[in-house]
N, C-alpha and C positions, 0 to 999 in steps of 0.2 A: 853661388854653384847651386844650379836647380837638379834635385834628385826625386825620380819617380820611385814611389814605394807602393808596390802591387798588394792589395789585400786579398789574401787568399785563404782565409781561415774558416769560412763558413760551411755549414753542412748541406745546404742548397735544399732545405724542407719543401719548399714550394714547388719543386720538381720532381718530388716524389711520384711514382716509386722507382723512376730510373735514378735520381740522385738520392743515396743512401749514405749513413755514417760512414760505411767503408767503401763508398764510391762517390763520393762528393762531385757536384755539377761541374766543378772548375777542371777536373781531369777527363772530363767527357768530352767527345767530339759531337757537339749538337748543331754546329753551323758549317759543316765542312770536314775535312780530314784532320784537321788540328783540334785539340782540345781547346776550350776557352783560354786554359792558363796559358797554352802555347800560342795561341792566337794574338794574347795581350802582349806577351814578352816579343814576339817576333816585331809586333806595331811599334812598340817602344825603341827598339833596336835600330828601327829607321831614322831615329832622331837622337839616339843617345848612345853613350859608349856603355860597354857591359858592366864595367866597373862602377857606374853611377847608377844602376838599377838596383833596387832592393826588392826583397819580397817578405812579407810577415804572415805566418800561419801558425796552425797549432803542431805541438810536437808529434803527435801521431800521425800527421799528415806529411811530415819532412821527407821520409824516404819515398813516398808516391810521388810527391812534387819532384823531387830530385831525379826521378826517373825520366821525367818528361822535360824538365828545364835543368841546365846544368849550372846551378846556384853552388858556390861555395860557402862555408860555414859562416863568412863575415857577413855575405849578402842575404844568408836565408836565417830570419830572425824568427825564434820559435817560441811562441807562447806555451807554457805548461798546461794552460786550459782554456777555455772560451770564455771570455768576460766583456765580450761585444766591443763596439769599433772604438769607444773612447779609450780603452785601454789599450787596443791593438795599435792604434796610431801614437799613443803615448809611448808605449814601447820601442815603436820605430823610431820615433824622435830622439829617446834616449841614445839609441844606437847612432842614429845619424849625427847627433850632437857630438858624441865621442869620435866620429870620423871626421867632422867639418863643424867647428864650433859657429861658421857663419852661414852653414846650409839653410837652403830653401826647400822645403818639401811639397810634392804634389802627390795627392792621394790617387790611384787608380784601381778602380775594382777588376778583379780577374774575369768577371763574367759579363763584361760589356760588350755589346755589339757596336761597332763604329764602322761605318761606311768609308768615309773620307779620310784616309790614314795621313795625307799630307796635311790636309787643313786642321786635322786634331793636333799634329805635331806643332803646327805653327801657333795654334790656340794655347798650347801648354808653355810654349817659349814666352808669348806675351804676357800671359798670366804670371810667368816667373818674373818678367821685368817690371810688372805692375807692383809686385810685392818687394822686388829690388828698390823701387822708388819711394816704397810706402811700407816699411819693416815692421811697423806696429799694426799693420791692417790684415784682418783674415780675409781673403777673396774667394768668393765662389763663382764658379762658371754656370750660367744658367741656360736652359734650352727653352724654347716656345712649346708650351702643350699642345699636344696633337688630339688629347681626348682627356675626360676626367679621371685620370688615374687615382686610385685612392692609396696605392702602395709606395708613392714617391712623396719627398718632401716639396714644398712650393716656396718660391723666394718671391717676395712682394718686393719691388724697387721704386724709388722716387722717379718723377717723370722727367728730371733733368739731369744731364749727364755732369759729371764732374770732371772728366777726363777722356783723352783719346790717345791709346797706345798702339801703335802698328795699324791704325786705321779703325781699330776696335772701342766702341765707348764703354766707358766705365761709369757706373751708377753707385750711389748710396743704396744700402739695403734698407728698407723700411721694416719689414716684419720677415720672419722665417716660420713657415707652418710644416711640421712633420705629420704626414700621413692623415690627411683630413677624411672625413666622413664622404660620402658620395654627392650629397647635397652642397656640401663646402666647395668640395673640388669643381663641381659644375659651376658655381659662382667664380671660381678663380679663372677657370678655362675663358670665361667670357670676358674677362678683363685682360687687356693689353700688357699691363704692367705685373704680371705674375709670370714666373717662370719654373720649369721643371728644375728641381735640383738633382744632377747626375752624380753628385758625391766626387766631383773633382774639386778640391779642397787644397789651396795653395797659400803657403803661410811660412814665415821664418821660424825656425825651429825653436829659437830661443823665446820668442814671443809666445809660442803655444804654451811653453811652461808657464809663462806669468797669467795666461788666461785659466790655465787649469788650476793655480794657485787661487784665484779668486773665484772662480765658479765650480770647481771639483776639487775641493782641498783634501779629501781623502785619497784620490787617486793621485795627485799631485805629491803627496806625501810618500806613498808608496814608490812613484817613480824615481824621487829623488833617493831613495834607499837602494833601488836598482842601479841607479847612476853611480853612487858611491862604490857599490860592489863591482860593476863592470871596470870602472876605473883603477881598482886594485889589482886587476890583471890576473885574479885568482879565479879560476873558472869554477871551482867546487863552490867557493864563497857566493860567487854570482848566481849559480844555479840555486843554491840554498836560499838566497833571500829573493829571488825570482818565485820560487815556489811558495815561499812564507808570504809574499805581498798577494799573490795571486789566490791563495786562500783565503784571504781576509777581504778582499777588495769585493764590492758589489758591482754587477755588470750594469752599465748603462752606455747606450749609443751615444757618440759624439753629437748627434742631432738633438737629441732630447737634453744632454747633459751639458752641452756648451752653445750649440748655435742658436737655439731658442731663446737663451740668457743673453746673448751678446747683442750690444746696440750700436755698434760702429763697424759693420763689416761692408764690404764691397762687392759688387756683383759685375760680371762682364758677360752680356747676352752673345750667345753664338749661333749660327747656323750649322747644324751638324746633324747627321743622320744617325740617331743614338738610340739604344734601347738597353734597359736592364733586363738581362736574360734571368730574371730572377722567378719567373712563373710561367706556365705552359701557354697562357694567352699570349705573353710578350714575344716568346718563341714562335709561335703561330704566325704572328702579325710580321715579323722580321722576314719569316720564310715566304709568306704570302705577296710580301711587296716585292720579292724578287723573283716571282714567276707569274704567268698569266693563268696558272691552275685555279679551279675554284677550291680545291682541298689540299692539304699538306701531309703526304704520307711518304714513311721511308720503307714501305714494301709494296706489293702489286696491290692495286687498288681498283674495284669494279664500284661504279657509281651511278645511282639513279635519282636526280633531284636533291643532292646533297650539296651544302655550300658551307666554306668556311670553317671547316674541321681540321684539326690536328689529329693524325691517325699514326701512331707509333707502336711497331711490333718488334721485339727484340728477336725473335725466332724466324721472322721473316715470312710469317703466314700471310696469306691472302686475306685482306680485308674488304668486306662488302658492305655498302652502306646504302640506304633507302630512305631518302626524305628526312634525313636529320641536318640540322643547320648549327653552327657556333658551338660544337662540342668537342672536346678533348677525349681521346681513348688512347690510353698507354697499356701496352701487355709486356710484363718482363716474365722472367723463369718463374716468379712466385706469385705475381699479383696481375690483376686486370683493374685497371682503374678508367672510370668514366666520370666526366663532370661537366656542367656548362662552363664554356671559356669564360663568361661573366663572372662565376664564382672561383676561377682559378686563384684569387690571393686567399681564399678561405681554406685553404687546404690544410694549415697549420693546426685550424680547428678541429677538424677532421682526424688529424693525427694524435690529438689529445685523447681521442677514444682507444688509442693502442696502449692503454697503460697496463693492461692484463699481461703478465709475463709471457704467456703463449703467444702473445702478437707482436711483442718487441722485437722479435727475430727478423719482422719484415721491416723494420725502420734501418 
């Protein structure tokens, strides 16, 4: 059985100042009337049963997420703290294995834009079938790069396909490279056998434990302690063990901790209009692609000779631009933020300057 796991625990720093610790991006309506989380959930409901969809997030966000999507306690998996994606996916795997020892998991980011819902669901089902046929393989879904993005991972595949499922070719992965610098990304985009990694990972849960045991032994040990506590049926024991493990484990992404170390992965290239709404440039690009306007604005906008700008005002103020291009302007109640769209990925470096206690309130 294939189960989608929605990853919804991030704080969305790269969409600051709209996305903050107390108002993360996944609960914001950035691409319509629904929040990113609600849109993701509704998309999955078109192809999966309610009882087969799970979400993993941090405990401080549980009540916020439940106000938007009606997840019960079994399907809402709460981490006591943020420890990056290797731990989040591992904890989800523990719960899913407790639910179904033969489970196949597909990871779904709560902040992704996907245009073709029907095709997307077919892709997930095909991916699940590939893993069903190859239970000892970790499957990646790959998307043809549109530009040299430095915030994504890249999948290099061998040129000869090894299988075809539902009309979709499957290849062996040659290398996996996480977040290259610009010069490297430009080289990747110029080659036909490099794909973006949209973080759609598909695998049998029992196999994931074996890979963690080999490549992430400390996390594996912690997950096995959590697994035993969960199987005891004693919720207090489970919560105590969970907190203890999370207190000790070092944060690492699954990309760096596992994927860059594995040598026997599969990839299925797909044609899909996809974007990670992880920073302002990505949001701008998605919105510009859906309109014939020169700029994107959520407020009244007067313009002269301006192009390719994203302009956001939480107060609905009139925005006037003159001769500016490729910029991001965001105004919230407390902050005015301006940057070049090309530097949108660097916002985390800017936020490191907010170490002074008087500035932390803006995060």
